[in-house]
N, C-alpha and C positions, 0 to 999 in steps of 0.2 A: 610272178610269171611261172607257169607250169612247164615242166619238161616232159610231161606225159605224152602219150600218143606218138611216140617216135620223133619228137622234136630234136633237130640236130644241135640246138643251142643248149648243150649240157655243160655245166660248170666243170665236171670231172675231166672233160676233154681239154678245156683250157688249162686246167691244173697240170695235165700231162705235158703240154707244151711248155708251160711256165717252169716246170720242174727241170727241164733241160738247161735253161739259163741259170737257174739256182745252182744246179750241180756243176755247171761250167765255172761259176765263181768259186765253188768248193775246190775244184781242181787248180784254179789259178792261185788261190791263196796257199795251197799246200804243195805246189810243184817246186822243183828246184830251179834256180836261175838258168836262163837260156832255153827253157822249155817253151812250147807253144801249145795252146788249147784251141780246139776247133769245135764247131757245132754243125752237125749234119754233113760232115765231110767224110771221115772214115767210119763214124758211128754217130749215134745220137750226140754223144760228147766224146771227145778223144784228146789225149795228151801225148805229145811227142817230146821226149827228153833229148838233151844234147848228145847222149851216147847212142841214140838210135832206138831206144826202147819205146814201145807204144802201149798206151793203155786205152783200150776200146771199150767204152761203157754204153750199154743199153739201159736207158732209164725207164722205170715203170712206176706208176703212182701206187697201185695196189689199193686204191680207195674202195672200189665197188666189187672187185673180184680178186682172186689170187692168181697173179700172172706167172707164178712158178709152180703151180699145181702140176701133178704128173701128166695131166691131159690138157693143159692150158695151151691155147693157140699161140700166145705170145712166146712161150718157152721154146716150142719147136720151130716156130718161125725164126726166132733169133739164132738158134744153132744152124738152121738151114741157110740163113743169110751169111753167117760167118763162114760156112763151108764154101759158099759162092765167092766170098771176098778172098779167101785163101786161094781158091782155084784161079781167081782172076789176078792174083798177085798184089791185091790192095793191102792185105794183111799177111804177115809172115809169122807163123807160130813161134819160130825161134826167138823173135824179139818183140812179141806181142803178149800182153796180158789181157785176157777177155773177162769182162765183168758185167753182171746184171745187178743194177742197183734198184732196189724197191724202197720207195719212200716210207712205206709202212711195213712192219714186220709181218712176213708171210712165210709159210712152210711148204715144202714140197720134197717128197722122198727122193725122187730121181735127181732133182736139181741140187739138193744137199749132198748126195753121194758124189755127183760130178765135182762140186766145189771142194769137198774134202779130199779128193784123190790127189795125193802128193807124189806118187811114183807110178811107174808103169803097171805094177801089180795091182795097185789100188784102182787105176784107170780100167783095167780089165774087169775087176770086180764090179765097179760102178756100171760099166757097159752091160754086164750080164744082169745086174739088178734091174736096169732099165728095160732090157728085153723081157725078163720074167714079169715085170710089172705091167708092161703094155700088152704082151702077147700070151702070157701065162707060162708057168714053169714047165708044164708038160709039153708045150708046143715045140715041135722039132724045127719048124721054120717060122719065119715072121709073116703071119697071115694078116694082110692089110685089111681084109673084110671085117676084122674085129676092131678096127680103128675108125673113129668117127670121121665123117666126110670133111669136116672143117679143119682137122689137123692132118688128115691122111697125106696130102702132097708134101708137107714138111717132114713128117715122120719117114716117108719113103726116101726122101733125100738124105736124111740124117743116118738112116740105117742101111742105105745102099752099100753093099760090100765094096764098091769102087771108091767110096768115101771113108772107109773104115780108118785108114791111116790118118787122114786129115782130122776126122772127128776125135780120135784119141789124142792127137797133138793139141787140139783145142781144149779138151777136157783137162789135160795136164796143166794148162795155163789159165784155167777158168776159176773165177771166184764169185760167189754170191754175197752181196752186202745189202744191208738194209738200214733205214733210218727209224726214227721213233714214231713216224706218222705226222710229225710237225717239221717240215723241211726248213722253214725259216728259223725256228728255234735251234735246230741242229746246226745250221750254218752259223748262227750267232754264237753258239757255244764254241765253235771252231775258231771264230774270230777272236773271242775272248782268250782262248788258249794260246793263240799264236801272236796276238797283238799285245797281250799283257794289260794294256790300258783299258780296264773294264768300263770305266766311266764314259769312254767315247767309242767303245767297240760297235755299238749299234749304229751310231752316226756314220762310222767308216763303212760298215756293212751296207747301209743304204746307198752310200756314195758308190761303192763297188758294184752293187746290183744295177743301179741306174747307169753308170758309166759303161758297164758290160753290155747292157741292152742297147744303149745308144750306138756303140761300136758295131754290134751284130746287125742292128737294123740298117745302119749306114752301109755296111758291106753288102747286105742283101739288095738294098735299093740300087747299088752301083753294079750289081751283077757279079760281085766278087765273093769268094768263099769266106765265110765268117771265121776268121782265124785271129787269135789275140796272142801277142807275145807276153809271156809272164813278166818279163822285165818292164814292159810298158804298164802293165796292170799294177805292179808293185810301186813303180814310180808315181803313178797317179794317186794311189792310196797313201803312200808315204808323205807326198806333198800335202794332201788334204789332212792327214793325221797331224802333221807338224803345225798346220794352220790352227787346227782345233786346240792342240796342246798349248800353243802360244796365245790362244784366244785372239788371234789376228783376224779371224773370220767366223761368222755365224752361218751354219749351213741352213738350207731350206728343208723343212719337214712336210711341206705342202705338196699334194699331188695336183694333177690337172682337174679343173672343175668338171663336175658331172652335168649332163643335160638338165637334170632336175634342179641343181644349184643355180645354173644359169637362168632357168625359167623363174625360179623363186626370186632372184635378184632384179629381175626386169622392172619391178615396181618400187624398188628401194629408192630412198631419197637421193642417194648419191648418183644413181642412174638417171633419175628425173632431172637432176642438176645438169648432167651432161646433155640430156635431150634439149634443155633450154638453150644451149649454144650449138644445137644441131650437130652433135658428135656423130661420126659415122658408125655403122654397125660393127665394123672391125675394131674401132676404138672403144666402143662400149664393151665388147667381148673382152678386150685386153684389160679394161678397168675392172670388170667383174673378177677376172682371174687374179689381178693384183690385189684387190680387196680381200678375197677369200684366202689368198696365200699369206698376206700380212696378218690376217686375223688368226690363222692356224699357227703361224710361226711365233706370234706373241705368246700364245698359250704354251707352245713347246719350249720356248726359251725360259719362260718362268718356271715351268714344271721341272726342267732339267737343271735349274739353278745357274744357267748361263748368264742371266741378266737379272739385276735387282728389279723387282716389280715397279719401284718408284721411278726407274729410269724411263719407263714408257711414257709417264706423264711429262717428264722433262723433254722427251723427244717430241711429243705432240706440241708442247709449248713453243719449242724452237720452230716447228713447222708453221705454227700460227704467226709467229713473228715474221717469217719469210713471206708468208702469204700477204700479210699486211703491208710489208715493204714493197713487194712487187705490185700490189694493187695500187698503192699511192704513186709508184713510179710510172705505171701505165696511165694513170689519171692525168699525168703531166703532158702526155701526148695529145690530149684533147681529141681522141678519136671519136667521131660522132656515132659510128656504127657500134651499137652495143654488143652485137654478136661477135664482131672482130675483137673487141676488147676482152670479152669473156673467153674466147678461144686462146688468145695470146696469154692471158693470165693462167689458164689451165695448162697450156703447153709449157710455160716457164716453170710452173710449180712442179709438174709431173716429170720434168727433166732433171730435177734436183736429186742428188744422191748424198745422203748424210750417214754418218757413223752413229752407232748406238753404243754408248759407253766407250767411245773411241775405237769400236770394233767394226770392221767391214761387214755389211749385211748384203743379202741377195738384192739384185737389181730391182726386183718388184716390191721391195719392202717400203721404201720411202713413198712412191706413188700410191701404194696400197693404204698407207697411213693417212695420206692426204684425202683419199676417198672415204676413209673412216671418219675424218673430221667433217667432210662434206655431207656425210650421212646423218650427222647429229641434229641440225647442220650448224656447225660453228664457223664454217667458211662456205663460200660459194664462188661460182665462176661468172655468172651473169651479173652485171652491175646492180640489177634489181631482183636478185635471186630470192630474197625473203618475200617480197610481194608476190612474185610469180608462183612460188611454191604454195603460198596461201590461196592464191586464185585457183590453183590446180585442185584444191580440195572441195 
């Protein structure tokens, strides 16, 4: 799919929004207890500490352009917005640290000078450097006709004499930070550093990202501000980490099925088996999701060494025994309607939950493995599934 000719569906735009959630997790994992982290409340991402200190972070991807270049729209718009926030009382320079985080290393003379200014003398020098860069060293006044239209309104606000004191207080508390250009890897390195348990760091990170997104989405859907308590985040991660360390639980590494995967699976044997008992569209979608999830997790568990590969065969053998027992039990009912018998067998089997090597697995794992057996097909739901599948061909 092309993104040419002005198409709004640009991956870089999604990355910019996704980066906010990733950086939110970064603040959650590194914050002190009692802090809260918010999304699009005080800034793109912000942290409020128990002592009242605020970190307001403007996140920028830096993928296709330099957002901190001397004449970048994003740079001047950010400082203009911060001036408005200070004027409106939303941010107070005395207890706020202002930060621009760029996921990819980018350079900008003015932004770097602002970031390096650590005292009032340095701030004055940085301010003068910005004036000289934008308006020229020989210019006696700040002539806005020399400034491009796209950044002019922001530059006008930033260099308005009425905002001089506010601007300097912001610069004094401003920092430019950047990542390596690989936001996930950067965050994973942070998790490994803070969690110590390198063998499970990525699993905990995935849990943290998924949990944070779920909380943020839930808050937005309810019309509430997306704010997460650091203590809640840590509690969730510690609980999950302890489960992993004790091997009492196997996490899921599978994502939601794509439309392409759903379409490809429509003609699979296990789906045809469900069609033989008139499974609903919703039930078929759930079956495809369970099947793909179980398949992905089997590979992940084996690769990570969580489970002995031989255990999967033992797990399937146990499911075969369950299927046979339930089938014989239902045969005793002498139900003449074959569709009803098939549905009852499927419902009973797919409701089962079994452990793998004595370890708790995701809820979709057991039904997904049943569908894998039905795909071979070593089991079936309709009493005459073998004949009917052959007739289908």
